[in-house]
mmCIF file as Biopython writes it, N, C-alpha, C and O atoms, coordinates in Angstrom:
data_model
#
loop_
_atom_site.group_PDB
_atom_site.id
_atom_site.type_symbol
_atom_site.label_atom_id
_atom_site.label_alt_id
_atom_site.label_comp_id
_atom_site.label_asym_id
_atom_site.label_entity_id
_atom_site.label_seq_id
_atom_site.pdbx_PDB_ins_code
_atom_site.Cartn_x
_atom_site.Cartn_y
_atom_site.Cartn_z
_atom_site.occupancy
_atom_site.B_iso_or_equiv
_atom_site.auth_seq_id
_atom_site.auth_asym_id
_atom_site.pdbx_PDB_model_num
ATOM 1   N N  . MET A ? 1  ? 9.992   89.359 -27.511 1.0 0.0 1  A 1 
ATOM 2   C CA . MET A ? 1  ? 9.260   89.911 -28.631 1.0 0.0 1  A 1 
ATOM 3   C C  . MET A ? 1  ? 9.101   91.411 -28.404 1.0 0.0 1  A 1 
ATOM 4   O O  . MET A ? 1  ? 8.645   91.842 -27.345 1.0 0.0 1  A 1 
ATOM 5   N N  . ALA A ? 2  ? 9.468   92.178 -29.375 1.0 0.0 2  A 1 
ATOM 6   C CA . ALA A ? 2  ? 9.400   93.633 -29.276 1.0 0.0 2  A 1 
ATOM 7   C C  . ALA A ? 2  ? 7.966   94.097 -29.499 1.0 0.0 2  A 1 
ATOM 8   O O  . ALA A ? 2  ? 7.135   93.373 -30.048 1.0 0.0 2  A 1 
ATOM 9   N N  . LYS A ? 3  ? 7.699   95.328 -29.056 1.0 0.0 3  A 1 
ATOM 10  C CA . LYS A ? 3  ? 6.355   95.880 -29.229 1.0 0.0 3  A 1 
ATOM 11  C C  . LYS A ? 3  ? 5.977   95.977 -30.702 1.0 0.0 3  A 1 
ATOM 12  O O  . LYS A ? 3  ? 4.818   95.757 -31.053 1.0 0.0 3  A 1 
ATOM 13  N N  . ALA A ? 4  ? 6.912   96.294 -31.548 1.0 0.0 4  A 1 
ATOM 14  C CA . ALA A ? 4  ? 6.629   96.410 -32.979 1.0 0.0 4  A 1 
ATOM 15  C C  . ALA A ? 4  ? 6.224   95.049 -33.549 1.0 0.0 4  A 1 
ATOM 16  O O  . ALA A ? 4  ? 5.336   94.973 -34.399 1.0 0.0 4  A 1 
ATOM 17  N N  . ASP A ? 5  ? 6.866   93.978 -33.088 1.0 0.0 5  A 1 
ATOM 18  C CA . ASP A ? 5  ? 6.512   92.640 -33.554 1.0 0.0 5  A 1 
ATOM 19  C C  . ASP A ? 5  ? 5.090   92.272 -33.124 1.0 0.0 5  A 1 
ATOM 20  O O  . ASP A ? 5  ? 4.333   91.703 -33.911 1.0 0.0 5  A 1 
ATOM 21  N N  . ALA A ? 6  ? 4.732   92.588 -31.907 1.0 0.0 6  A 1 
ATOM 22  C CA . ALA A ? 6  ? 3.391   92.285 -31.403 1.0 0.0 6  A 1 
ATOM 23  C C  . ALA A ? 6  ? 2.339   93.071 -32.174 1.0 0.0 6  A 1 
ATOM 24  O O  . ALA A ? 6  ? 1.267   92.544 -32.469 1.0 0.0 6  A 1 
ATOM 25  N N  . ALA A ? 7  ? 2.629   94.311 -32.500 1.0 0.0 7  A 1 
ATOM 26  C CA . ALA A ? 7  ? 1.683   95.137 -33.255 1.0 0.0 7  A 1 
ATOM 27  C C  . ALA A ? 7  ? 1.506   94.594 -34.666 1.0 0.0 7  A 1 
ATOM 28  O O  . ALA A ? 7  ? 0.420   94.706 -35.234 1.0 0.0 7  A 1 
ATOM 29  N N  . ASP A ? 8  ? 2.546   94.011 -35.239 1.0 0.0 8  A 1 
ATOM 30  C CA . ASP A ? 8  ? 2.460   93.443 -36.577 1.0 0.0 8  A 1 
ATOM 31  C C  . ASP A ? 8  ? 1.630   92.154 -36.580 1.0 0.0 8  A 1 
ATOM 32  O O  . ASP A ? 8  ? 0.940   91.859 -37.555 1.0 0.0 8  A 1 
ATOM 33  N N  . ILE A ? 9  ? 1.700   91.410 -35.513 1.0 0.0 9  A 1 
ATOM 34  C CA . ILE A ? 9  ? 1.014   90.121 -35.428 1.0 0.0 9  A 1 
ATOM 35  C C  . ILE A ? 9  ? -0.460  90.281 -35.049 1.0 0.0 9  A 1 
ATOM 36  O O  . ILE A ? 9  ? -1.278  89.430 -35.397 1.0 0.0 9  A 1 
ATOM 37  N N  . LEU A ? 10 ? -0.799  91.328 -34.361 1.0 0.0 10 A 1 
ATOM 38  C CA . LEU A ? 10 ? -2.157  91.513 -33.842 1.0 0.0 10 A 1 
ATOM 39  C C  . LEU A ? 10 ? -3.247  91.388 -34.909 1.0 0.0 10 A 1 
ATOM 40  O O  . LEU A ? 10 ? -4.224  90.682 -34.660 1.0 0.0 10 A 1 
ATOM 41  N N  . PRO A ? 11 ? -3.148  92.021 -36.073 1.0 0.0 11 A 1 
ATOM 42  C CA . PRO A ? 11 ? -4.207  91.841 -37.086 1.0 0.0 11 A 1 
ATOM 43  C C  . PRO A ? 11 ? -4.371  90.387 -37.528 1.0 0.0 11 A 1 
ATOM 44  O O  . PRO A ? 11 ? -5.487  89.937 -37.784 1.0 0.0 11 A 1 
ATOM 45  N N  . ASP A ? 12 ? -3.264  89.656 -37.617 1.0 0.0 12 A 1 
ATOM 46  C CA . ASP A ? 12 ? -3.355  88.240 -37.988 1.0 0.0 12 A 1 
ATOM 47  C C  . ASP A ? 12 ? -4.061  87.430 -36.912 1.0 0.0 12 A 1 
ATOM 48  O O  . ASP A ? 12 ? -4.862  86.546 -37.214 1.0 0.0 12 A 1 
ATOM 49  N N  . VAL A ? 13 ? -3.763  87.733 -35.671 1.0 0.0 13 A 1 
ATOM 50  C CA . VAL A ? 13 ? -4.409  87.030 -34.558 1.0 0.0 13 A 1 
ATOM 51  C C  . VAL A ? 13 ? -5.904  87.336 -34.535 1.0 0.0 13 A 1 
ATOM 52  O O  . VAL A ? 13 ? -6.720  86.448 -34.290 1.0 0.0 13 A 1 
ATOM 53  N N  . LEU A ? 14 ? -6.257  88.582 -34.788 1.0 0.0 14 A 1 
ATOM 54  C CA . LEU A ? 14 ? -7.671  88.959 -34.812 1.0 0.0 14 A 1 
ATOM 55  C C  . LEU A ? 14 ? -8.401  88.253 -35.951 1.0 0.0 14 A 1 
ATOM 56  O O  . LEU A ? 14 ? -9.511  87.758 -35.755 1.0 0.0 14 A 1 
ATOM 57  N N  . ARG A ? 15 ? -7.793  88.200 -37.143 1.0 0.0 15 A 1 
ATOM 58  C CA . ARG A ? 15 ? -8.424  87.491 -38.263 1.0 0.0 15 A 1 
ATOM 59  C C  . ARG A ? 15 ? -8.571  86.006 -37.961 1.0 0.0 15 A 1 
ATOM 60  O O  . ARG A ? 15 ? -9.580  85.393 -38.309 1.0 0.0 15 A 1 
ATOM 61  N N  . PHE A ? 16 ? -7.562  85.431 -37.313 1.0 0.0 16 A 1 
ATOM 62  C CA . PHE A ? 16 ? -7.641  84.019 -36.932 1.0 0.0 16 A 1 
ATOM 63  C C  . PHE A ? 16 ? -8.806  83.794 -35.970 1.0 0.0 16 A 1 
ATOM 64  O O  . PHE A ? 16 ? -9.582  82.854 -36.146 1.0 0.0 16 A 1 
ATOM 65  N N  . ASN A ? 17 ? -8.932  84.634 -34.972 1.0 0.0 17 A 1 
ATOM 66  C CA . ASN A ? 17 ? -10.019 84.495 -33.993 1.0 0.0 17 A 1 
ATOM 67  C C  . ASN A ? 17 ? -11.386 84.660 -34.659 1.0 0.0 17 A 1 
ATOM 68  O O  . ASN A ? 17 ? -12.330 83.940 -34.333 1.0 0.0 17 A 1 
ATOM 69  N N  . GLU A ? 18 ? -11.491 85.613 -35.596 1.0 0.0 18 A 1 
ATOM 70  C CA . GLU A ? 18 ? -12.752 85.795 -36.308 1.0 0.0 18 A 1 
ATOM 71  C C  . GLU A ? 18 ? -13.089 84.576 -37.159 1.0 0.0 18 A 1 
ATOM 72  O O  . GLU A ? 18 ? -14.248 84.171 -37.245 1.0 0.0 18 A 1 
ATOM 73  N N  . ALA A ? 19 ? -12.064 83.994 -37.787 1.0 0.0 19 A 1 
ATOM 74  C CA . ALA A ? 19 ? -12.294 82.792 -38.600 1.0 0.0 19 A 1 
ATOM 75  C C  . ALA A ? 19 ? -12.764 81.634 -37.730 1.0 0.0 19 A 1 
ATOM 76  O O  . ALA A ? 19 ? -13.677 80.901 -38.111 1.0 0.0 19 A 1 
ATOM 77  N N  . ILE A ? 20 ? -12.148 81.466 -36.571 1.0 0.0 20 A 1 
ATOM 78  C CA . ILE A ? 20 ? -12.555 80.400 -35.642 1.0 0.0 20 A 1 
ATOM 79  C C  . ILE A ? 20 ? -13.988 80.634 -35.185 1.0 0.0 20 A 1 
ATOM 80  O O  . ILE A ? 20 ? -14.775 79.689 -35.122 1.0 0.0 20 A 1 
ATOM 81  N N  . ASP A ? 21 ? -14.338 81.872 -34.868 1.0 0.0 21 A 1 
ATOM 82  C CA . ASP A ? 21 ? -15.703 82.191 -34.448 1.0 0.0 21 A 1 
ATOM 83  C C  . ASP A ? 21 ? -16.711 81.871 -35.553 1.0 0.0 21 A 1 
ATOM 84  O O  . ASP A ? 21 ? -17.785 81.335 -35.281 1.0 0.0 21 A 1 
ATOM 85  N N  . GLN A ? 22 ? -16.362 82.198 -36.793 1.0 0.0 22 A 1 
ATOM 86  C CA . GLN A ? 22 ? -17.263 81.937 -37.916 1.0 0.0 22 A 1 
ATOM 87  C C  . GLN A ? 22 ? -17.454 80.442 -38.123 1.0 0.0 22 A 1 
ATOM 88  O O  . GLN A ? 22 ? -18.580 79.984 -38.320 1.0 0.0 22 A 1 
ATOM 89  N N  . VAL A ? 23 ? -16.376 79.681 -38.082 1.0 0.0 23 A 1 
ATOM 90  C CA . VAL A ? 23 ? -16.476 78.228 -38.258 1.0 0.0 23 A 1 
ATOM 91  C C  . VAL A ? 23 ? -17.301 77.618 -37.133 1.0 0.0 23 A 1 
ATOM 92  O O  . VAL A ? 23 ? -18.117 76.729 -37.376 1.0 0.0 23 A 1 
ATOM 93  N N  . LEU A ? 24 ? -17.100 78.079 -35.924 1.0 0.0 24 A 1 
ATOM 94  C CA . LEU A ? 24 ? -17.862 77.569 -34.781 1.0 0.0 24 A 1 
ATOM 95  C C  . LEU A ? 24 ? -19.348 77.884 -34.935 1.0 0.0 24 A 1 
ATOM 96  O O  . LEU A ? 24 ? -20.191 77.030 -34.663 1.0 0.0 24 A 1 
ATOM 97  N N  . ALA A ? 25 ? -19.675 79.096 -35.367 1.0 0.0 25 A 1 
ATOM 98  C CA . ALA A ? 25 ? -21.076 79.476 -35.544 1.0 0.0 25 A 1 
ATOM 99  C C  . ALA A ? 25 ? -21.733 78.640 -36.647 1.0 0.0 25 A 1 
ATOM 100 O O  . ALA A ? 25 ? -22.869 78.193 -36.490 1.0 0.0 25 A 1 
ATOM 101 N N  . GLU A ? 26 ? -21.028 78.429 -37.754 1.0 0.0 26 A 1 
ATOM 102 C CA . GLU A ? 26 ? -21.579 77.615 -38.839 1.0 0.0 26 A 1 
ATOM 103 C C  . GLU A ? 26 ? -21.768 76.171 -38.402 1.0 0.0 26 A 1 
ATOM 104 O O  . GLU A ? 26 ? -22.771 75.538 -38.734 1.0 0.0 26 A 1 
ATOM 105 N N  . SER A ? 27 ? -20.807 75.660 -37.663 1.0 0.0 27 A 1 
ATOM 106 C CA . SER A ? 27 ? -20.893 74.285 -37.174 1.0 0.0 27 A 1 
ATOM 107 C C  . SER A ? 27 ? -22.074 74.121 -36.222 1.0 0.0 27 A 1 
ATOM 108 O O  . SER A ? 27 ? -22.805 73.133 -36.295 1.0 0.0 27 A 1 
ATOM 109 N N  . LEU A ? 28 ? -22.254 75.079 -35.343 1.0 0.0 28 A 1 
ATOM 110 C CA . LEU A ? 28 ? -23.372 75.029 -34.399 1.0 0.0 28 A 1 
ATOM 111 C C  . LEU A ? 28 ? -24.703 75.097 -35.141 1.0 0.0 28 A 1 
ATOM 112 O O  . LEU A ? 28 ? -25.658 74.416 -34.766 1.0 0.0 28 A 1 
ATOM 113 N N  . GLY A ? 29 ? -24.772 75.914 -36.189 1.0 0.0 29 A 1 
ATOM 114 C CA . GLY A ? 29 ? -25.995 75.997 -36.992 1.0 0.0 29 A 1 
ATOM 115 C C  . GLY A ? 29 ? -26.323 74.678 -37.663 1.0 0.0 29 A 1 
ATOM 116 O O  . GLY A ? 29 ? -27.475 74.245 -37.655 1.0 0.0 29 A 1 
ATOM 117 N N  . ARG A ? 30 ? -25.304 74.026 -38.253 1.0 0.0 30 A 1 
ATOM 118 C CA . ARG A ? 30 ? -25.537 72.723 -38.896 1.0 0.0 30 A 1 
ATOM 119 C C  . ARG A ? 30 ? -25.943 71.674 -37.867 1.0 0.0 30 A 1 
ATOM 120 O O  . ARG A ? 30 ? -26.831 70.863 -38.126 1.0 0.0 30 A 1 
ATOM 121 N N  . PHE A ? 31 ? -25.299 71.685 -36.705 1.0 0.0 31 A 1 
ATOM 122 C CA . PHE A ? 31 ? -25.643 70.730 -35.653 1.0 0.0 31 A 1 
ATOM 123 C C  . PHE A ? 31 ? -27.088 70.919 -35.209 1.0 0.0 31 A 1 
ATOM 124 O O  . PHE A ? 31 ? -27.814 69.943 -35.020 1.0 0.0 31 A 1 
ATOM 125 N N  . THR A ? 32 ? -27.501 72.161 -35.045 1.0 0.0 32 A 1 
ATOM 126 C CA . THR A ? 32 ? -28.872 72.448 -34.615 1.0 0.0 32 A 1 
ATOM 127 C C  . THR A ? 32 ? -29.875 71.969 -35.660 1.0 0.0 32 A 1 
ATOM 128 O O  . THR A ? 32 ? -30.906 71.397 -35.309 1.0 0.0 32 A 1 
ATOM 129 N N  . GLN A ? 33 ? -29.580 72.201 -36.957 1.0 0.0 33 A 1 
ATOM 130 C CA . GLN A ? 33 ? -30.472 71.729 -38.009 1.0 0.0 33 A 1 
ATOM 131 C C  . GLN A ? 33 ? -30.584 70.207 -38.002 1.0 0.0 33 A 1 
ATOM 132 O O  . GLN A ? 33 ? -31.681 69.663 -38.130 1.0 0.0 33 A 1 
ATOM 133 N N  . LYS A ? 34 ? -29.459 69.525 -37.854 1.0 0.0 34 A 1 
ATOM 134 C CA . LYS A ? 34 ? -29.485 68.058 -37.836 1.0 0.0 34 A 1 
ATOM 135 C C  . LYS A ? 34 ? -30.219 67.537 -36.609 1.0 0.0 34 A 1 
ATOM 136 O O  . LYS A ? 34 ? -30.954 66.553 -36.696 1.0 0.0 34 A 1 
ATOM 137 N N  . LEU A ? 35 ? -30.025 68.185 -35.475 1.0 0.0 35 A 1 
ATOM 138 C CA . LEU A ? 35 ? -30.707 67.774 -34.251 1.0 0.0 35 A 1 
ATOM 139 C C  . LEU A ? 35 ? -32.213 67.957 -34.379 1.0 0.0 35 A 1 
ATOM 140 O O  . LEU A ? 35 ? -32.985 67.094 -33.961 1.0 0.0 35 A 1 
ATOM 141 N N  . THR A ? 36 ? -32.624 69.068 -34.949 1.0 0.0 36 A 1 
ATOM 142 C CA . THR A ? 36 ? -34.049 69.330 -35.154 1.0 0.0 36 A 1 
ATOM 143 C C  . THR A ? 36 ? -34.647 68.300 -36.102 1.0 0.0 36 A 1 
ATOM 144 O O  . THR A ? 36 ? -35.733 67.778 -35.852 1.0 0.0 36 A 1 
ATOM 145 N N  . ARG A ? 37 ? -33.940 68.008 -37.191 1.0 0.0 37 A 1 
ATOM 146 C CA . ARG A ? 37 ? -34.425 67.026 -38.155 1.0 0.0 37 A 1 
ATOM 147 C C  . ARG A ? 37 ? -34.520 65.640 -37.513 1.0 0.0 37 A 1 
ATOM 148 O O  . ARG A ? 37 ? -35.503 64.929 -37.719 1.0 0.0 37 A 1 
ATOM 149 N N  . SER A ? 38 ? -33.516 65.257 -36.746 1.0 0.0 38 A 1 
ATOM 150 C CA . SER A ? 38 ? -33.544 63.953 -36.078 1.0 0.0 38 A 1 
ATOM 151 C C  . SER A ? 38 ? -34.714 63.860 -35.110 1.0 0.0 38 A 1 
ATOM 152 O O  . SER A ? 38 ? -35.389 62.833 -35.037 1.0 0.0 38 A 1 
ATOM 153 N N  . GLY A ? 39 ? -34.952 64.939 -34.365 1.0 0.0 39 A 1 
ATOM 154 C CA . GLY A ? 39 ? -36.084 64.951 -33.440 1.0 0.0 39 A 1 
ATOM 155 C C  . GLY A ? 39 ? -37.410 64.825 -34.158 1.0 0.0 39 A 1 
ATOM 156 O O  . GLY A ? 39 ? -38.307 64.115 -33.703 1.0 0.0 39 A 1 
ATOM 157 N N  . SER A ? 40 ? -37.535 65.521 -35.291 1.0 0.0 40 A 1 
ATOM 158 C CA . SER A ? 40 ? -38.773 65.446 -36.071 1.0 0.0 40 A 1 
ATOM 159 C C  . SER A ? 40 ? -38.991 64.041 -36.623 1.0 0.0 40 A 1 
ATOM 160 O O  . SER A ? 40 ? -40.105 63.518 -36.590 1.0 0.0 40 A 1 
ATOM 161 N N  . LEU A ? 41 ? -37.924 63.437 -37.129 1.0 0.0 41 A 1 
ATOM 162 C CA . LEU A ? 41 ? -38.042 62.074 -37.651 1.0 0.0 41 A 1 
ATOM 163 C C  . LEU A ? 41 ? -38.417 61.089 -36.551 1.0 0.0 41 A 1 
ATOM 164 O O  . LEU A ? 41 ? -39.223 60.184 -36.768 1.0 0.0 41 A 1 
ATOM 165 N N  . PHE A ? 42 ? -37.836 61.266 -35.377 1.0 0.0 42 A 1 
ATOM 166 C CA . PHE A ? 42 ? -38.138 60.379 -34.254 1.0 0.0 42 A 1 
ATOM 167 C C  . PHE A ? 42 ? -39.606 60.497 -33.852 1.0 0.0 42 A 1 
ATOM 168 O O  . PHE A ? 42 ? -40.293 59.491 -33.671 1.0 0.0 42 A 1 
ATOM 169 N N  . VAL A ? 43 ? -40.071 61.718 -33.717 1.0 0.0 43 A 1 
ATOM 170 C CA . VAL A ? 43 ? -41.471 61.928 -33.320 1.0 0.0 43 A 1 
ATOM 171 C C  . VAL A ? 43 ? -42.410 61.394 -34.397 1.0 0.0 43 A 1 
ATOM 172 O O  . VAL A ? 43 ? -43.425 60.771 -34.085 1.0 0.0 43 A 1 
ATOM 173 N N  . GLY A ? 44 ? -42.075 61.636 -35.662 1.0 0.0 44 A 1 
ATOM 174 C CA . GLY A ? 44 ? -42.907 61.126 -36.750 1.0 0.0 44 A 1 
ATOM 175 C C  . GLY A ? 44 ? -42.985 59.609 -36.742 1.0 0.0 44 A 1 
ATOM 176 O O  . GLY A ? 44 ? -44.056 59.035 -36.936 1.0 0.0 44 A 1 
ATOM 177 N N  . THR A ? 45 ? -41.859 58.967 -36.520 1.0 0.0 45 A 1 
ATOM 178 C CA . THR A ? 45 ? -41.820 57.503 -36.455 1.0 0.0 45 A 1 
ATOM 179 C C  . THR A ? 45 ? -42.614 56.994 -35.260 1.0 0.0 45 A 1 
ATOM 180 O O  . THR A ? 45 ? -43.364 56.024 -35.367 1.0 0.0 45 A 1 
ATOM 181 N N  . LEU A ? 46 ? -42.444 57.645 -34.140 1.0 0.0 46 A 1 
ATOM 182 C CA . LEU A ? 46 ? -43.154 57.240 -32.923 1.0 0.0 46 A 1 
ATOM 183 C C  . LEU A ? 46 ? -44.664 57.360 -33.106 1.0 0.0 46 A 1 
ATOM 184 O O  . LEU A ? 46 ? -45.411 56.452 -32.739 1.0 0.0 46 A 1 
ATOM 185 N N  . VAL A ? 47 ? -45.109 58.467 -33.665 1.0 0.0 47 A 1 
ATOM 186 C CA . VAL A ? 47 ? -46.540 58.674 -33.882 1.0 0.0 47 A 1 
ATOM 187 C C  . VAL A ? 47 ? -47.073 57.632 -34.863 1.0 0.0 47 A 1 
ATOM 188 O O  . VAL A ? 47 ? -48.148 57.070 -34.652 1.0 0.0 47 A 1 
ATOM 189 N N  . HIS A ? 48 ? -46.331 57.377 -35.925 1.0 0.0 48 A 1 
ATOM 190 C CA . HIS A ? 48 ? -46.778 56.402 -36.926 1.0 0.0 48 A 1 
ATOM 191 C C  . HIS A ? 48 ? -46.880 55.010 -36.319 1.0 0.0 48 A 1 
ATOM 192 O O  . HIS A ? 48 ? -47.842 54.288 -36.580 1.0 0.0 48 A 1 
ATOM 193 N N  . ASP A ? 49 ? -45.893 54.628 -35.510 1.0 0.0 49 A 1 
ATOM 194 C CA . ASP A ? 49 ? -45.892 53.296 -34.911 1.0 0.0 49 A 1 
ATOM 195 C C  . ASP A ? 49 ? -47.004 53.116 -33.882 1.0 0.0 49 A 1 
ATOM 196 O O  . ASP A ? 49 ? -47.508 52.005 -33.721 1.0 0.0 49 A 1 
ATOM 197 N N  . PHE A ? 50 ? -47.396 54.169 -33.187 1.0 0.0 50 A 1 
ATOM 198 C CA . PHE A ? 50 ? -48.445 54.063 -32.184 1.0 0.0 50 A 1 
ATOM 199 C C  . PHE A ? 50 ? -49.842 54.238 -32.772 1.0 0.0 50 A 1 
ATOM 200 O O  . PHE A ? 50 ? -50.826 53.794 -32.180 1.0 0.0 50 A 1 
ATOM 201 N N  . ARG A ? 51 ? -49.930 54.874 -33.914 1.0 0.0 51 A 1 
ATOM 202 C CA . ARG A ? 51 ? -51.246 55.173 -34.475 1.0 0.0 51 A 1 
ATOM 203 C C  . ARG A ? 51 ? -52.023 53.897 -34.817 1.0 0.0 51 A 1 
ATOM 204 O O  . ARG A ? 51 ? -53.203 53.785 -34.486 1.0 0.0 51 A 1 
ATOM 205 N N  . ASN A ? 52 ? -51.375 52.950 -35.468 1.0 0.0 52 A 1 
ATOM 206 C CA . ASN A ? 52 ? -52.079 51.743 -35.892 1.0 0.0 52 A 1 
ATOM 207 C C  . ASN A ? 52 ? -52.582 50.908 -34.715 1.0 0.0 52 A 1 
ATOM 208 O O  . ASN A ? 52 ? -53.754 50.530 -34.721 1.0 0.0 52 A 1 
ATOM 209 N N  . PRO A ? 53 ? -51.768 50.600 -33.711 1.0 0.0 53 A 1 
ATOM 210 C CA . PRO A ? 53 ? -52.310 49.837 -32.570 1.0 0.0 53 A 1 
ATOM 211 C C  . PRO A ? 53 ? -53.390 50.612 -31.807 1.0 0.0 53 A 1 
ATOM 212 O O  . PRO A ? 53 ? -54.375 50.027 -31.356 1.0 0.0 53 A 1 
ATOM 213 N N  . LEU A ? 54 ? -53.207 51.906 -31.668 1.0 0.0 54 A 1 
ATOM 214 C CA . LEU A ? 54 ? -54.226 52.684 -30.957 1.0 0.0 54 A 1 
ATOM 215 C C  . LEU A ? 54 ? -55.526 52.735 -31.742 1.0 0.0 54 A 1 
ATOM 216 O O  . LEU A ? 54 ? -56.605 52.722 -31.149 1.0 0.0 54 A 1 
ATOM 217 N N  . ALA A ? 55 ? -55.440 52.792 -33.057 1.0 0.0 55 A 1 
ATOM 218 C CA . ALA A ? 55 ? -56.647 52.796 -33.872 1.0 0.0 55 A 1 
ATOM 219 C C  . ALA A ? 55 ? -57.376 51.459 -33.723 1.0 0.0 55 A 1 
ATOM 220 O O  . ALA A ? 55 ? -58.606 51.439 -33.680 1.0 0.0 55 A 1 
ATOM 221 N N  . ALA A ? 56 ? -56.653 50.355 -33.643 1.0 0.0 56 A 1 
ATOM 222 C CA . ALA A ? 56 ? -57.281 49.052 -33.466 1.0 0.0 56 A 1 
ATOM 223 C C  . ALA A ? 56 ? -57.986 48.969 -32.119 1.0 0.0 56 A 1 
ATOM 224 O O  . ALA A ? 56 ? -59.104 48.462 -32.032 1.0 0.0 56 A 1 
ATOM 225 N N  . VAL A ? 57 ? -57.339 49.462 -31.073 1.0 0.0 57 A 1 
ATOM 226 C CA . VAL A ? 57 ? -57.944 49.452 -29.745 1.0 0.0 57 A 1 
ATOM 227 C C  . VAL A ? 57 ? -59.176 50.350 -29.730 1.0 0.0 57 A 1 
ATOM 228 O O  . VAL A ? 57 ? -60.210 49.981 -29.172 1.0 0.0 57 A 1 
ATOM 229 N N  . TYR A ? 58 ? -59.067 51.517 -30.336 1.0 0.0 58 A 1 
ATOM 230 C CA . TYR A ? 58 ? -60.188 52.455 -30.386 1.0 0.0 58 A 1 
ATOM 231 C C  . TYR A ? 58 ? -61.374 51.856 -31.130 1.0 0.0 58 A 1 
ATOM 232 O O  . TYR A ? 58 ? -62.511 51.932 -30.662 1.0 0.0 58 A 1 
ATOM 233 N N  . ASN A ? 59 ? -61.112 51.268 -32.274 1.0 0.0 59 A 1 
ATOM 234 C CA . ASN A ? 59 ? -62.187 50.676 -33.047 1.0 0.0 59 A 1 
ATOM 235 C C  . ASN A ? 59 ? -62.833 49.505 -32.306 1.0 0.0 59 A 1 
ATOM 236 O O  . ASN A ? 59 ? -64.051 49.336 -32.358 1.0 0.0 59 A 1 
ATOM 237 N N  . SER A ? 60 ? -62.035 48.707 -31.626 1.0 0.0 60 A 1 
ATOM 238 C CA . SER A ? 60 ? -62.579 47.585 -30.834 1.0 0.0 60 A 1 
ATOM 239 C C  . SER A ? 60 ? -63.432 48.098 -29.696 1.0 0.0 60 A 1 
ATOM 240 O O  . SER A ? 60 ? -64.498 47.545 -29.426 1.0 0.0 60 A 1 
ATOM 241 N N  . ALA A ? 61 ? -62.992 49.127 -29.035 1.0 0.0 61 A 1 
ATOM 242 C CA . ALA A ? 61 ? -63.738 49.679 -27.901 1.0 0.0 61 A 1 
ATOM 243 C C  . ALA A ? 61 ? -65.026 50.358 -28.382 1.0 0.0 61 A 1 
ATOM 244 O O  . ALA A ? 61 ? -66.030 50.343 -27.669 1.0 0.0 61 A 1 
ATOM 245 N N  . ARG A ? 62 ? -65.010 50.935 -29.547 1.0 0.0 62 A 1 
ATOM 246 C CA . ARG A ? 62 ? -66.186 51.615 -30.079 1.0 0.0 62 A 1 
ATOM 247 C C  . ARG A ? 62 ? -67.284 50.634 -30.431 1.0 0.0 62 A 1 
ATOM 248 O O  . ARG A ? 62 ? -68.464 50.981 -30.365 1.0 0.0 62 A 1 
ATOM 249 N N  . ARG A ? 63 ? -66.923 49.416 -30.804 1.0 0.0 63 A 1 
ATOM 250 C CA . ARG A ? 63 ? -67.927 48.404 -31.204 1.0 0.0 63 A 1 
ATOM 251 C C  . ARG A ? 63 ? -68.633 47.801 -29.985 1.0 0.0 63 A 1 
ATOM 252 O O  . ARG A ? 63 ? -69.695 47.194 -30.125 1.0 0.0 63 A 1 
ATOM 253 N N  . CYS A ? 64 ? -68.064 47.959 -28.820 1.0 0.0 64 A 1 
ATOM 254 C CA . CYS A ? 64 ? -68.663 47.338 -27.625 1.0 0.0 64 A 1 
ATOM 255 C C  . CYS A ? 64 ? -69.841 48.077 -27.102 1.0 0.0 64 A 1 
ATOM 256 O O  . CYS A ? 64 ? -70.436 47.665 -26.106 1.0 0.0 64 A 1 
#
């Protein structure tokens, strides 16, 4: 490959690398949002499931 050929290809390679970087950044952002949402849903479910039994125990202990 001649130097002139490499110089002609370089802008295309740079645009390709920038496109890959952009797609990776967007993908990471979506993954982070989904992970945060999943964590919030898990914690919300956990708190809801424990609240009712703990309230029953608390109320029983308070009456004693």
